[in-house]
N, C-alpha and C positions, 0 to 999 in steps of 0.2 A: 205649255207643258211639253216635256220631252217625250220622245217616242217610247223610251224604256218604261216610264211610269205608266203610259197608256197601256202598254202590253201587260204590266203587272196587274192593274185594275181589271183588265179584261179577263185574266186567268181567275182572279178571285170571284168575279161575277159568274163565270161558268161553273166553279165548284159550288157556289151557293145555290145555283139553280139545280144542280144535280142532287144535293142533299135534301132529304125529306124529314120533317118533324113527325115524331110518333104521336099518336092520339093521346088525349089526357087520360082516358080510362086505362090505357096500357101502362102509362107511367104510374098511376095510383096502385094498380095490382102489384107491380114490381116493388114498390115501397112497402106494401103490406106484407109481402113475403119476407123481406129483409127483417122487419120488426118481429115477425113470428120466430124466425130462426134465432135471433138474438135473445128472445125471451126463453126459448127452450134451452139454449146453451147456459144461460144464467141459472135456470132451475137445476140442471144437471150438476153444475159446479157446486151449488149449495148442498145438494144431496151428498156429494162425495165428501165435502167438509164435515157434515154432520156424522156420517158413518165413521170417518177417521177419529172424531172426538169420542164417539161411543166405544170403539175398540180400545183406544188408549186408556179410557177410564176403567174398562174391565181388567186390563192388564195390571194397572196400578193396584186396584182393589184385590186382585187375586194373589198378590205377593209373589215371591220368587218361584221359579218353576220347580216342580218336583224332581228330586234327583233321579238320574237314570240308573236303574238297578244294575249292579255289577254282574258281569257274566263270569261265572266260575268255570275255570278250565279243569278238566279231569287230569289227575296226576299222570305224569309220563313215566312209564316203567322202562328200565333198560333191559336189553336182551340178556339172557343168562350168561352169555360169554363175556359181557362187559360189566363187571361189578361196579356199583356206585363208587365214585371217587370219594375219598375221605374229605371232611370239611377242611378248608384252608385254615392254616394257623394264623391267628391275629398277629400282624407284624409287630405290634407293640409288646407281645409277650414272647417268651422263649420256652419252647417245649422242652421238658426234661430229657436229657440225652441218656441213652441206655448204656451204662458203663459195664464192662465185663465183670461178672461176679467174681468175688475173691475166692481163691481156691479153698476148699474145705480143709480145716485144720487136720494135720496128720495125727494118727493115734500114737500114744506113748508105747514104744517097743517094750517087750517083756524082758529083753536082755540086750546088752551092747556087744556086738561082734568084734573079734580081734582086728578085722580089717579097718575099723573106724579109728584105731589107735596107731601111734607111731610104730614103725617096724625097724628091724636092724639096718635096712638099707637107707633109713632116713637120718641116721646120726651123722654129725660132721667129724667122723673118725672111724674107729673100730668098735663094734659092740663088744662089751666085756661080759655082761651078764644080763639075762632077761631077753625080751620083756616078760614080766610076770605080774599077775593080778594080785592086788592087795584086798584084804577083807574090809567090809564096811567100817568106817571110823578109824582105820589104821593110820591114815594120813589126812588130817583135817585140812580144810582150806586155810590159807594164811589169815591172821587176824590183823586188822588195822584199827587200833584204838578202841576195839569193841564195837565198831560200827557194823550193823547187820546189813548183809547184801545177798545172802544165799537163797532168798525167796522161800525158805521153809518148805511147806507142803506143796508148793507149786512146782518144785523140782520133781518131775514124775519118776525119773530113774537116774542113778549116778553110779559110776564105776571108776576105779583107780588102778593104774598100772605103774610100775617102775622099771627103769632100765638104766644100765651103766655103760659108759663108753670111755675109751681112751683116745688120746690124740692120734692123728693120722700116722705119724712116724714113731709112735711109742712101741717098745717091744711087747710081745704077748703077755709077759708076766708083770708088766708095770701096773701100778695102782690106777684106778679110774681117774679120769679128768673131771667127771661130773656125774652126779646122780640126778636123773630126770624123772620127776613125778608128773603124770598126766591124768587129769580128771576129765571125764566127759559127762555132761549133764544134759538131759533132755527135759524141757519145761512144758508146762501147760499154757495154752493161749499165748499171750504176749509177754510172759514172765521172763523169757530169755533176754528180751530187750531191757526189761526192768533190771535184770541181773547186771547187765553191762553198765547201765546208768548208775545203779547203786554202788557197784564196785568202784567205778571211777570217782564218784563223790566220796566214798569211804577213804580212798587213798589221798585225795586232795585235802580232806578234813583231818588227815593224820600225817601231815607233812613232817612233823617232828613228834617223836614219842620217846622222850629221854635222849639216849644216844643214837637211837634208830631213826633214820630219815627215809621217807618214801616219796617217789616221784612217778608221775605219769609221763612217759617219754614219747608219746605220740603214737600215731597209727602205724601198723605194719603193712597196710595196703592190701590186705587179703580178707577173704570171707565177706559177709555182709557188713561187719564192722570188727575192728580189732585195735588193740593197743598194747604197748610194752610198759611194764612197771619195773622200776629199779628200786631196790632197797639196800641201804648201806648201814653198817655198824662198825664200831672200832675193831680192827683186826687183832687176832690172837695167833699164837703159834700152836703147834700140835698138842702142847701140854696145857693150853688154855691161858697162857700168859700174854698180856697185852704187847702188841708190837707198836711202839710209839710212832705216831704220825701216819699210820696206814689205815686204810678202810677195807672192810670185807664187803664184796658185792654179790648179790644174787639177783636173778631176774625172773619175772613172770610174763609169759606171752599168752594173751587171752584173745580167743577168736570166736566169733559167733557166726553160725551158718543156719539161717532159719530159726528153728526152735531149739537148736543144740549149741552147746558151748564147749570148747576145748580149753582147758586151763593147764598150761604147761609151766612147771616150776623147774628152772635150772638152778640147782642149789650149790653148784661147785662140788668140791670134795674136801671134807674135813676142814682144814684151815685155809684151803685154796679157794679163791674167789671164782665165781662163774664168769664165763666169757660172753660179752654182750653179743658178738657176732654169732656165736653158737646158739644163743637164745633166739635171735631173730630167725636163723635158719630153721630151728626146730618149730617155731611158730608157723612159718610158711609151710612146712611139710605137714604139720598137724591140720592146717586149714585145707590142704589138698586132700588128705585122708577123710576128713569130716565131710567135705563137699561131695566126694565120690560116693560116700555111703548115704548121706541124708538128703541130697538134692532129689 
């Protein structure tokens, strides 16, 4: 046997000699304590499981938990200096916009002043006579195939004047170039607009009345609305005899300003036709006078 093995066995022998075995009674007591601890732990585990089963059964049988009562908050009032904001408008709806109210209708005047009519300075030449007022019914409005357009009782007031003028270079004792009749009518409500519409329709529906022809020649570009009417018929001489192949012309310039209408009739003079440029000029001046008075 080698020396190393001898030394190993000698070390083991020394260790075994120093170790002591515990008595049998001590070993039994230690074993009993371990069994007691294990039994107690098992009992506690079983008790915990039973308690859990009982609690779970009660929760299932009790049903869902009772709702928590809502806590109502007292209304919040704004300070007096900050009034409550108005409710927001629904984006899907449009709130009605406040449009400016229409002006109240004007009352019908009791009379028509001279300043509303054409004056001597308005004629395209020299004033010959007038202006002078005519009596009611002295100069009726022109007829167009019997078509009614005067609006009857809706015409609150009407007045007529006549004036005569000569050409710009005519001598003082010359005969007039034209007689100009001007009617001013003030209507109730919207009847002035109806007058213009009905007059235009009456002329168009009476384009031909025997040898007389009537035409709406378009707007004068003045007032709230306006237009020029031309009427033609076979020409005659001063004795009333036909002048072959020629036509006699007269013109009506009609202007509306609000509820008032100026009806200017340029009838020429005797057998002489009216001049269209004169009629347009008189219509423009009538619109200016009517606007200055009735606006």
